[in-house]
N, C-alpha and C positions, 0 to 999 in steps of 0.2 A: 469471567467468573473472578470472585474476590480472590485476590492475590495469595498463592502460598508463600511461606517464608522466603522459599528459593527465589522467587519472583521477586520478592522484596529487595534480596541481596543482590540479585540481577541489576534490578535499576539503581541502589544504591553505588554498586559498583560501576556501572556503566557512566555515571554522572559524574563520580569523581575520577574515575581513570580516564573517561572522555576528557573532561576539562584539561588534565595534564597531558595528555596526549594531542590535544589541539594547542596548547603553549608550546610543545617541543617541535609539533610540524610548523607551526606559522613560523619560529623562531629560524628554523632551518629553511625553510623555502621563501623567506622574506629576503634572505642573501641571495640565494639561487636566484631568485625571478630579478631582481638587481642586476646580475651580471648576464643571465640568460636571455632575459627579454621575451624574445620570439618563441624560445622553447617552451616556455610556460603556455604560451597561446596553443603550440601545437599539441599538448598533451589535454588542453582543455577542450580541444576539438577533436577528441577521438572518435572513431568510427563506430558503428554497430555492433561491432563483435567485441568490443571494450565495453559496450552499455550491457548487452546480453551476460556477459561475466560479472559485472557490476550488481546484476539485478539478484544474483545471490545473495544470503545473509551475510553481512559484515557488521563488525562491531562500529561502525561510523555513525550508525543510529546514535549512539551513546554520545557523540562529539554535539549532535544537533540536539540531544536531550539536555546537554549541560547548560545551553543556551537557553532553552526554554524551560527548564527549572530556575533557571536564576531570573528568569523574566525580563530579559534582554530581548531587545528587536534589533537584532544587526541587518545590517543590509546585505545583499547576496555576497557570499564569502566565498571563492574558491578553495573548499576543504580538500582534504587528502580524497575523500570519496567522490568528490566532484571532478577532480582529474582524472579518477580510474574511470568514472562512468562517462565522463563528456560532458555532464551538465551541471550547473552550479545549485546551489540549495536555494532557493526561492522563497522566503517568507509571503504570507498573505498581507492584507493590508492592516498593521497593526497585528497580526497574529489572528485576526478574527474579532468579532462581537458575539456576546451572548443573545442568540434569537429568543429563548426562553428557558424557563426552570420548569422541570415536572411538579407539580401542585399538589398531586396526590402523595397522601404518606406511605400507600401501601407498594409505591415504587421506589424500593431501597436498593437495588440492585440492577440499575438499567443497564443490559448485557447486549441489546441489539436495537437496531434503530433502522427504521424503513420510512419513506414519506409513500404517502398512499397514492396508488394509481389512478384512482378515480374521485375521490373526495379531495377539493381544495383546502389545502392549508390544515391538514390532518397527519398528525405523524404517529406511528406504532412504535411501541415497544413491549419489551418482557423483563421478567425478572431471571436472575440466574438461577443455578440449581436450586432444588428443595422448595421452590414456589410454587409448584403444581403446573399445567399446562394452561397459563392464563396469559394473555395480553391485552394492552390497554391501547385505544385510540385517543390521542389528545390534539387539542386544538392549538392554536397558536400561540395562546395566552399561557399554556402550560396545563390547563384545566383537563381532566379526563373526561372525555365525551360519551365513552362506551367502555365496558369491560366485557371479554370473550373467553370464553371457555372450550377448549378442543374436546370432543368426547371422543373417548377411548384414547388417548394420548399419554404418555408417560412424560416424565419432565426428568430424567435422570441427571444431566448437565447440559441445558440449554444455554448456548455460548452465542447465537446470533441469529440473524433474521435477514430475510430478503424480499422485495415485492417487485411484482412483474405484471405483465398482461398475456391472458391468454389469446394469440393471435387468431384462433378462428372465431371467438365470442367478444373480444375486446374488453372482457370482464377483468377487474384486478384479481392477480394471485398471490396469497402470501405465502412464504417459506420459513417454517422455524427449524434450527439446525441444533439436535441434539447430539452434539459431536465432542464435548468435552471428554478427556481420556487422560487425567494427570499422571497415569502409570503407564502410557505409551504404549497400550496394548493389551490391559486388563479387560476390556470388553472383547467378545467375538466379532460383534459389528457395531456400527453406531446407524443413527434413524434422522431421517428428516422429513418433517409433516407439511404435506400442500394443503393449503385451505383457500377456498374460495373467498375473496374478500366480500364482507357482509353489504350490502347495497343500503343500508340504514344503520345509523350509528345509534342502534339501542342495545342495551346489555342482552346477550345471548349466547346459547352453547351451540356451537358449530361442528358440522362432520369433519373429519380431517383424514387425508390418506397418508397412510405411513409407506416411507419407501425404507428399505434397510442397505448399507453400504460396509464394504471392507476394501481396505487400501491394496494395491496388488504387492506392495513391497513390506506389509507387515503393520503393526497399530502404530497409530500417531497421535498425538494430543493436537486440536484443532479448535480455532474460535471464528474463523472467518467464511461466511459462505456469500456467495454472489451466483446472479441469474443473469444471462446474456439476454438483453431485451428483446433480439431479433430472433435469435434461433431457439429461445426457451432453454439452453444447456447449462447445467449446474453445475459449477464449481466450488471445491472446499479448499482452503488455505490453511496448512498446518501450523501449530504455533509451536515452535523449536528454533534451537541456534542456528541449523540448516534448515530452514524450511521450504515447504514445496508446496506448488499450486497442481490439485489434482482434478481431472476432469471425469465426471460423471458421464454414464452412456446416453445416447442419444435419446433412445426410447427406456424410459425407466419403467421397471416391472416390480409388482407387488409381491408376485408369488415366489420371487427367489432374492438373493443378495446380490446387489447391483456393485461390479467393481469400478472403483475409481481409480484412474491412470495417471500417473507424473506427468506433466506438460512443460513445468517450466519450475523455476526459483522464487522463493518468497523470501522477504528480508527477516533478519531476526526477530524471534517472538512477536508475529504478527497476531494482532487481536481481532481483526476484523477486515473485511472486503466489500466492494461495490462497482457496480459496472454504471457507467453513464449512460442517460437518459436515451441517447441514441445507438450506443454500443463502440463508440469510437475509442475508448479508453476506459481503463477501470482504475480503482485506488486501494492500495493497502495500506491498514493503519497499523502501526507498532506502538509503544510505548510512549515513544518520543515524538514522531513523525508521520507524515505519509507520503507514500510513492505512487507517483502516476505512472502508468504503463500504457502504451499503445497494444502490446502483445505479450503474452509470458516471456520473460527475458530482455523485453524492449521499453528500457525506461525514457520516460519523457522529462520527469524531473520530481526533485524532492520538493515537498510543501511543509514550510514549518506550522506546528499544530498550537494552540494554546497550552500553557503549563496545566497539565490535571493528575490529580492523584493516582487516579486509576482510569487511564485512557482504555475505553473498551468498544466503544462503536463507531462507525463512521456510514457515510450515506451522501449522494448528490442532491443538489436543489432540482427543482423540476425541470429548470432550463438549462441545466449542465453547466452552469458559470461558478458554483462554488460548492463547497463541502459543509457538510454538517457532520459533527463530532459529539458526543456524549461521553459521560463517565458515571460512576456508580454514587449512590449514597442519597440521603432523603434530600428533596430540592434540588437535585441533580441538575448542573447547566447544559444547554444544547448549544453548541457555538457554530455559527456561521462564518467558514473562512474563503474569501475570495480565490479562485485558482490564478495563477500568475497569468500575463498576458502571452507569453508564449506557450504555455499550454493550450489556452483555448485557440490560439492560431493552428498548432499542430492537430487540434481535434476537428478544426472546421473542414468540411469536405472539399477534395480537390476537384478542378474539372477534368471530366474525360478527356484524354489526348484525341486528337483529329487522327484517324487512323490514315497512314500512308501508303502507296503503291509503289514507291521505290523500293525495290530488293535492298535487304541488309540495313534498311532505316535505323533500325534498332542496334546496329553494331557500331562500332568505332569508325569503320571503313564507311558505313552508311552515312554517319554523322559528318565526316569528312568531304563526302559528296555532296550531301545537302547543304552545308554549311560552307563551302568553298573554301575551307581551310581545318588545320586540326584544332582540337579543344587545348585551351592553356590551363595545366592543372594549377590549383590553388598552390602558390608556395608555402603555405601553413601546413597543407595537407602533407605535404611531404618533407616537411622540414626536419621531423624526427628529433631527435635529441641535439641540439646544437654543440660544436665544439668547446665553446666556452665553458657550458655546463660540464661536459666531461672532464675539463681541465680542472675545474673548480673542486670536482669530486675527488679527482687524483690527488690534486695537492692536499686535501682535508685528508685523506687516507695515508700518504706519505708522512703527513705531520704527525699523526696519531700513532703511527707505527715507531716513527723516531722517538717520542715523547715514552712510548712503554719500553723500547729499548733501553733508554735512558734511564728509566726508573729502575729496570730490573738491575742495570750493572750497579748502581748505588746500594741496591740493597743485599749484593752478594757478601 
């Protein structure tokens, strides 16, 4: 949705405050890494528990945003959040490239984006609230190929869309999320519309199925919707300072309100979300960057996004190797941002381990017996915080205490 004044202030504060925080953090930790060495490496290789904690909303997105807003294309930098999450912030190739621009003058507030599951090089989008239950099919040149209206649907505050395939028929399915709630609970429920993807790209009015939802823990503003390509499970991502991922029931019902249950944290002020085509990962978009996850709370990496005035939408390419992201405005662009290599490697299917008949082969004792010796732990994993780093911080603390005492004595 087009930002309220509060959202604008949030972005400006985050950009300026994030830049200052970044300078302070880099200044402090440059000296620390020079002395500590291996300690910084140990922090950067934090385990899954730390990644899960970092999956919750933090203002580190603002630091990423400050780089994006300035147009810089820095190499991967171990930022403060990178150390907490265990993964560096990795930019795409030159921050991505413009794939096309929407040429239809009616597309003024592109708020959702989805790649057609069945039509090659067709991209769906819709406007924000007050635009009617209408969506557009555009080609790779940005020209509108068809316009569709949902029969009997409302458009209180459409904020996102998703595309999937019906596992029984193989036909494409489109989902439209009327989930915006700027007053965090003003509406008794929210709605998601399910539409069979049209088989031909000609203007038409389509029947839609409406599902109503409510959150188990009260009302929330939300803009992200994603559907798991294998299970068909629907998820909503709230747009808040302490955002969350909510899971819909496995079986959706039209005759009752479906309850959304929290299953994990989301980044600060999430504006969209999408599943990879094979379901191996999903991405959540914020105003400044995107974060790829293997599961709720299990962060793979951050991906630097191109600087956009109003970052609204995110989707995967058909082959799952890149992200598509869009913004609002007439003639708005859609960018293609390649995923970092390490994310692609993590998403690649792993070979199924060969079953073993040896008892306890999955335990430490079993591994010792099978391998003829004990496993040697990586020294980085157990390094913890090195003594040199502790000594440095103690010295800084003692020096600061002495300086305060000296100033206080002179001012008596």
